[in-house]
Every structure is written in C-alpha cells, then in structure tokens.
Backbone as numpy.savetxt, mean C-alpha at the origin, in Angstrom:
# Nx Ny Nz CAx CAy CAz Cx Cy Cz
-0.26 -5.38 0.91 -1.15 -4.27 1.12 -1.19 -3.37 -0.11
-0.05 -3.02 -0.63 -0.02 -2.15 -1.79 -0.51 -2.87 -3.02
-0.08 -4.11 -3.20 -0.48 -4.85 -4.38 -1.98 -5.02 -4.45
-2.64 -5.20 -3.33 -4.08 -5.36 -3.33 -4.82 -4.09 -3.69
-4.21 -2.93 -3.46 -4.89 -1.69 -3.76 -4.63 -1.20 -5.18
-3.66 -1.78 -5.86 -3.36 -1.37 -7.22 -4.08 -2.31 -8.19
-5.30 -2.01 -8.50 -6.08 -2.84 -9.40 -6.05 -2.27 -10.80
-6.32 -3.12 -11.78 -6.37 -2.69 -13.17 -7.78 -2.81 -13.73
-8.77 -2.98 -12.89 -10.15 -3.11 -13.34 -10.63 -1.78 -13.90
-11.41 -1.83 -14.98 -11.90 -0.58 -15.60 -13.11 -0.02 -14.86
-12.95 0.35 -13.61 -14.04 0.90 -12.82 -13.55 2.18 -12.15
-14.46 3.01 -11.66 -14.01 4.21 -10.94 -13.15 3.87 -9.72
-13.40 2.72 -9.11 -12.60 2.33 -7.95 -11.16 2.04 -8.34
-10.92 1.66 -9.60 -9.55 1.37 -10.04 -8.69 2.62 -9.97
-9.24 3.76 -10.38 -8.48 5.01 -10.30 -8.18 5.37 -8.87
-9.14 5.14 -7.98 -8.92 5.44 -6.57 -7.85 4.52 -5.99
-7.84 3.26 -6.39 -6.82 2.32 -5.92 -5.43 2.73 -6.38
-5.35 3.24 -7.58 -4.06 3.70 -8.09 -3.58 4.92 -7.32
-4.50 5.83 -7.02 -4.13 7.01 -6.24 -3.72 6.62 -4.82
-4.46 5.68 -4.24 -4.12 5.20 -2.88 -2.75 4.55 -2.90
-2.47 3.77 -3.93 -1.17 3.13 -4.06 -0.04 4.13 -4.17
-0.27 5.23 -4.86 0.75 6.27 -4.98 1.03 6.89 -3.62
-0.02 7.14 -2.83 0.19 7.71 -1.50 0.90 6.75 -0.57
0.54 5.48 -0.64 1.21 4.47 0.19 2.68 4.38 -0.18
2.97 4.38 -1.48 4.36 4.30 -1.92 5.17 5.50 -1.42
4.56 6.67 -1.42 5.28 7.85 -0.92 5.44 7.82 0.60
4.41 7.32 1.30 4.47 7.27 2.77 5.55 6.31 3.26
5.70 5.18 2.58 6.62 4.13 3.04 7.86 4.02 2.15
8.25 5.12 1.51 9.39 5.09 0.60 10.69 4.67 1.29
10.79 4.90 2.59 12.04 4.59 3.29 12.14 3.12 3.70
11.04 2.38 3.68 11.09 0.97 4.08 10.63 0.02 2.99
10.04 0.56 1.91 9.56 -0.31 0.84 9.84 0.37 -0.50
10.49 -0.35 -1.39 10.77 0.19 -2.71 10.43 -0.83 -3.77
9.86 -0.36 -4.84 9.59 -1.23 -5.98 10.89 -1.44 -6.75
11.02 -2.58 -7.38 12.24 -2.88 -8.13 12.29 -2.04 -9.41
11.16 -1.94 -10.06 11.06 -1.15 -11.29 9.86 -0.26 -11.22
9.86 0.86 -11.79 10.91 1.57 -12.51 11.99 2.07 -11.56
13.07 2.64 -12.10 14.14 3.15 -11.23 13.62 4.18 -10.22
14.32 4.32 -9.12 13.88 5.17 -8.02 13.55 6.61 -8.44
14.37 7.28 -9.25 14.00 8.65 -9.66 12.68 8.70 -10.45
12.44 7.70 -11.25 11.19 7.64 -12.01 10.02 7.41 -11.06
10.19 6.55 -10.06 9.14 6.31 -9.08 8.77 7.61 -8.36
9.78 8.35 -7.96 9.50 9.59 -7.23 8.70 10.56 -8.09
9.04 10.65 -9.35 8.31 11.54 -10.25 6.89 11.03 -10.49
6.75 9.73 -10.75 5.44 9.16 -11.05 4.52 9.23 -9.84
5.01 8.94 -8.65 4.16 8.95 -7.47 3.91 10.36 -6.94
4.79 11.32 -7.26 4.58 12.69 -6.81 3.48 13.37 -7.61
3.31 12.98 -8.85 2.33 13.62 -9.71 0.90 13.43 -9.22
0.43 12.20 -8.91 -0.97 12.04 -8.48 -1.21 12.30 -6.99
-0.18 12.52 -6.21 -0.36 12.67 -4.76 -1.29 13.82 -4.38
-1.16 15.02 -4.94 -2.09 16.10 -4.56 -3.53 15.78 -4.97
-3.70 15.11 -6.10 -5.04 14.73 -6.56 -5.64 13.71 -5.59
-4.83 12.80 -5.09 -5.30 11.76 -4.18 -5.68 12.34 -2.82
-4.97 13.35 -2.38 -5.26 13.94 -1.06 -6.53 14.78 -1.06
-6.91 15.30 -2.21 -8.08 16.17 -2.29 -9.36 15.48 -1.81
-9.68 14.24 -2.23 -10.89 13.59 -1.70 -10.70 12.97 -0.32
-9.52 13.14 0.29 -9.32 12.66 1.66 -8.51 11.38 1.78
-7.94 10.91 0.69 -7.09 9.72 0.78 -5.80 10.07 1.50
-5.24 9.09 2.21 -3.98 9.29 2.92 -3.09 8.07 2.70
-1.83 8.24 2.91 -0.89 7.13 2.79 -0.85 6.27 4.04
-1.28 6.83 5.16 -1.27 6.13 6.44 -2.53 6.52 7.20
-3.22 5.53 7.73 -4.43 5.77 8.50 -4.16 5.38 9.96
-3.93 6.35 10.85 -3.57 6.06 12.23 -4.60 5.20 12.97
-5.87 5.30 12.60 -6.89 4.50 13.30 -6.69 3.00 13.11
-5.99 2.60 12.05 -5.72 1.18 11.84 -4.49 0.70 12.61
-3.67 1.61 13.09 -2.47 1.21 13.83 -2.81 0.72 15.23
-3.87 1.25 15.80 -4.24 0.88 17.17 -5.46 -0.03 17.23
-5.99 -0.41 16.09 -7.19 -1.24 16.06 -6.90 -2.64 16.56
-7.73 -3.13 17.44 -7.60 -4.47 17.99 -8.82 -5.26 17.57
-8.59 -6.43 17.02 -9.71 -7.27 16.61 -10.02 -8.28 17.69
-11.25 -8.74 17.73 -11.68 -9.71 18.74 -11.24 -11.12 18.37
-10.95 -11.35 17.11 -10.58 -12.69 16.66 -9.06 -12.86 16.70
-8.64 -13.93 17.33 -7.22 -14.29 17.36 -7.10 -15.66 16.72
-6.40 -15.73 15.62 -6.22 -17.00 14.93 -5.08 -17.78 15.56
-5.30 -19.06 15.70 -4.25 -19.93 16.20 -3.32 -20.28 15.04
-2.04 -20.21 15.29 -1.06 -20.57 14.27 -0.77 -22.05 14.34
-0.62 -22.66 13.18 -0.27 -24.08 13.17 1.23 -24.21 13.42
1.65 -25.29 14.06 3.09 -25.43 14.35 3.88 -25.63 13.07
5.12 -25.17 13.11 6.01 -25.36 11.97 6.42 -26.82 11.85
6.62 -27.30 10.63 7.09 -28.67 10.48 8.51 -28.80 11.00
8.93 -30.00 11.39 10.30 -30.16 11.89 11.32 -29.82 10.80
12.42 -29.26 11.26 13.47 -28.85 10.32 14.26 -30.08 9.87
14.29 -30.31 8.55 15.04 -31.46 8.00 16.39 -30.99 7.51
17.44 -31.74 7.86 18.79 -31.38 7.46 19.19 -32.14 6.23
C-alpha cells in the first residue's frame, strides 16, 4: 500500500503521493517501520510534510475503506502439497 503511493514520476501527483506516504508512515508507525533511514530520521522526515499534507485533506487513514465491502469475492487456488 505504501510502496504504491510513493511514486517518483515527475508529475503533480508524485508530490501528492509522497505526502500521502508520509501520512501513512506516521499513522502506522507502531506496526510498520522502514529499514532505512534510522527511526529518528524517519520521524523527522515524515513530521515535516505532515501539516502540508493535511491541508488539502489528505489523511493517513480513511475510515470509509475499513468497512467497505466489495461484491466480488475471488476464489483462492489450493496450496500445493507440502514436500519434505
């Protein structure tokens, strides 16, 4: 989810994706951490764009997606037999 929103394309949407990624990283800091840069650097880097990202209405968590139910249910293929 985060990787898909952090694009490097030279478009206006790229800046928005970076801001969205910063908010997501701050929202889920307790369950997801990037390996690099070190944690104190991450906190500083992600804290800087957060107020800018919230101004146009971006959020780190969208509650409407937590309860959304889709009509399509994909069938899962069976796992292959376990070989010892």
